[in-house]
C-alpha positions in Angstrom: -58.2 19.7 -29.7 -54.4 20.2 -30.2 -54.7 23.9 -29.3 -56.4 23.1 -26.0 -53.8 20.5 -25.1 -51.0 22.8 -26.0 -52.5 25.6 -24.0 -52.9 23.3 -21.0 -49.3 22.2 -21.2 -48.1 25.8 -21.5 -50.2 26.9 -18.4 -48.9 23.9 -16.5 -45.3 24.8 -17.3 -45.9 28.4 -16.2 -47.4 27.3 -12.9 -44.5 24.9 -12.2 -41.9 27.5 -13.0 -43.7 30.0 -10.8 -43.9 27.8 -7.8 -40.3 26.6 -8.3 -39.3 30.3 -8.2 -41.2 30.9 -5.0 -39.6 28.0 -3.4 -36.2 29.0 -4.5 -36.7 32.6 -3.2 -38.0 31.5 0.2 -35.7 28.6 0.9 -32.3 28.8 2.5 -29.5 26.2 2.0 -28.9 24.0 5.0 -25.3 25.2 5.3 -26.0 28.9 5.0 -24.3 31.0 7.7 -25.9 34.1 9.0 -23.1 34.9 11.4 -19.4 34.5 10.7 -16.5 35.2 13.1 -12.9 34.6 11.9 -9.6 35.2 13.8 -7.1 36.8 11.5 -4.4 34.4 12.6 -4.5 30.8 13.9 -1.3 31.1 15.9 0.1 34.2 17.8 2.7 34.9 20.5 1.6 35.9 24.0 1.3 39.6 24.4 0.2 40.1 20.8 -3.4 41.1 19.9 -5.9 38.5 18.9 -7.7 40.2 16.0 -11.2 39.1 15.1 -13.3 40.1 12.1 -16.9 38.9 11.3 -20.0 39.6 9.4 -23.8 39.4 10.1 -26.0 38.6 7.1 -28.3 41.5 6.2 -31.4 39.2 6.4 -31.1 39.2 10.2 -29.3 42.5 11.0 -32.1 44.8 9.9 -31.9 48.6 9.5 -30.7 49.2 13.1 -28.0 46.7 14.3 -28.5 45.3 17.7 -25.9 44.1 20.2 -23.5 41.4 19.2 -22.0 39.2 21.9 -18.4 38.1 21.4 -17.4 35.0 23.3 -13.7 34.7 24.0 -12.6 31.7 25.9 -9.1 31.8 27.3 -7.2 29.5 29.7 -8.2 29.8 33.4 -5.3 32.1 34.4 -6.3 34.8 31.9 -7.8 38.1 33.0 -9.8 38.4 29.8 -13.6 38.6 30.1 -15.4 35.7 28.4 -18.4 37.7 27.1 -18.0 41.1 25.4 -20.8 43.3 24.0 -20.1 44.9 20.7 -22.0 47.0 18.2 -21.6 45.9 14.5 -21.4 48.4 11.6 -24.6 49.2 9.7 -23.5 46.8 6.9 -23.2 43.9 9.4 -19.4 43.9 9.5 -17.5 44.0 12.8 -14.0 43.7 14.2 -12.5 43.4 17.6 -9.0 43.0 19.2 -7.8 41.8 22.6 -4.3 41.5 24.0 -3.5 37.9 24.9 -2.1 37.4 28.4 -1.6 33.6 28.7 -0.4 30.8 26.5 -2.7 28.0 25.4 -5.7 27.4 23.3 -8.2 30.3 22.9 -11.6 30.1 21.2 -13.7 32.8 19.6 -17.3 32.8 18.6 -20.3 35.2 18.6 -24.0 35.4 19.2 -26.5 37.7 17.6 -30.1 37.3 18.6 -30.9 33.6 18.1 -28.0 33.0 15.8 -24.6 31.6 16.9 -21.4 31.4 14.9 -19.1 28.5 14.6 -16.2 28.3 17.2 -12.7 29.0 16.0 -9.5 28.2 17.8 -6.4 30.3 18.2 -3.1 28.9 19.6 -1.2 31.4 21.8 2.5 30.4 22.1 5.4 31.7 24.2 7.3 34.7 22.8 10.7 34.2 21.2 11.7 37.6 22.5 10.1 39.4 25.4 8.9 43.0 24.9 10.8 46.0 26.2 9.4 47.6 29.4 9.7 51.1 30.8 9.1 51.6 34.5 8.7 55.3 35.5 8.2 56.3 39.2 7.1 59.9 39.6 9.2 62.2 41.9 8.0 63.5 45.2 9.7 66.9 45.7 8.0 68.4 48.8 9.2 67.4 52.3 6.7 65.6 54.4 6.2 65.3 58.1 6.8 62.2 60.0 3.6 60.2 60.6 2.0 61.6 57.4 1.0 59.3 54.6 2.9 59.6 51.3 1.5 58.3 48.0 3.9 57.4 45.2 2.6 56.9 41.7 4.2 55.6 38.5 3.6 54.0 35.1 4.6 50.7 33.5 4.7 51.0 29.7 5.9 48.9 26.8 8.6 50.1 24.3 5.9 52.0 22.3 4.7 53.9 25.3 1.5 51.9 25.7 0.4 51.2 29.3 0.7 47.6 30.5 -2.3 46.6 32.6 -2.7 44.2 35.5 1.0 43.7 36.3 2.5 43.5 39.8 5.0 46.2 40.7 7.0 45.9 43.9 7.7 49.0 46.1 11.1 49.1 47.8 11.9 51.7 50.5 15.3 52.4 52.2 16.3 54.8 55.0 20.0 55.4 55.9 20.9 54.4 59.5 20.9 57.4 61.9 24.3 59.1 62.3 25.9 57.4 59.2 27.3 60.2 57.1 28.3 58.0 54.1 25.2 55.8 54.1 23.4 58.2 51.8 25.2 56.4 49.0 22.7 54.1 47.2 25.0 51.1 47.3 25.1 51.2 51.1 21.3 51.6 51.6 19.4 48.7 53.1 16.3 48.1 50.9 13.1 46.6 52.2 10.0 45.5 50.3 7.1 47.7 51.4 4.3 46.3 49.3 3.0 45.4 45.8 0.6 47.2 43.6 -1.1 46.1 40.3 -1.2 48.4 37.3 -4.6 49.6 36.1 -5.8 49.6 32.5 -3.5 52.6 31.6 -0.4 51.1 33.2 -0.6 53.4 36.3 0.2 52.1 39.8 0.3 53.7 43.2 1.2 52.8 46.8 1.1 54.7 50.0 3.5 54.5 53.0 4.1 56.4 56.2 7.6 57.6 57.2 7.8 57.5 61.0 11.5 58.6 61.3 13.2 61.8 60.2 15.6 61.5 57.3 15.9 61.0 53.6 14.0 58.0 52.4 14.6 56.4 49.1 11.9 54.7 47.0 12.0 52.6 43.9 9.8 50.1 42.1 10.6 46.9 40.4 8.6 44.9 37.8 10.0 41.4 37.7 8.9 40.6 34.2 7.0 37.7 32.8 6.8 35.6 29.6 5.6 38.7 27.6 7.5 41.6 29.1 11.0 42.2 30.3 11.6 43.2 33.9 12.3 46.8 34.7 13.3 48.9 37.7 12.4 52.6 38.1 14.8 55.3 39.0 15.3 55.9 42.7 13.3 58.8 44.2 13.9 60.7 47.4 11.5 61.7 50.1 12.6 63.9 53.0 10.7 63.4 56.3 11.0 66.3 58.8 
């Protein structure tokens, strides 16, 4: 009789342990996070990169990672896209970096399939010292005919030689008065604003103008600067219209 009771107890204990193990294996803690996104710094200066790192749990990433959606919210005046597609590494890790262009509160989060990460905030503050800027206007050596369009190109770069995108560059044009032999001196030139061009993703800018009078035109460009970059003027270039 004792043997039967003992055997029943043992079998019952085994079954309880088995089902507890099954439940433990197949259950997930309520606060478990499948998708994590973390900015590497909570406060950065404008013009510095906002660096992001994250991880997707291997239970949802599978053998072939899909597309991760990074959600970057910036103040209204920013040129940064709010949604960016990104491919994570095979182990589920990922990283991303974007240059901040306005001050204020930025937020970062991500979405992978049906999973969404928590939202993290980053404070972008004004710079203590603005970055050095190099403004280079390309020369135009060949003479041109009056009435022909001339296109001038240049680059706006930071102190490390990296192109600065989406910045306005002002084109200035001057032509000495006819018959003035000493007006070729730059200090005596009368400069007029011809137009404004924005730099592209590589920092390149261009603008076209048409010389209608014969003579030696002078062209230069000016970047006025902002809260990230110092202002910079290009060298003066000459264009002879014949």
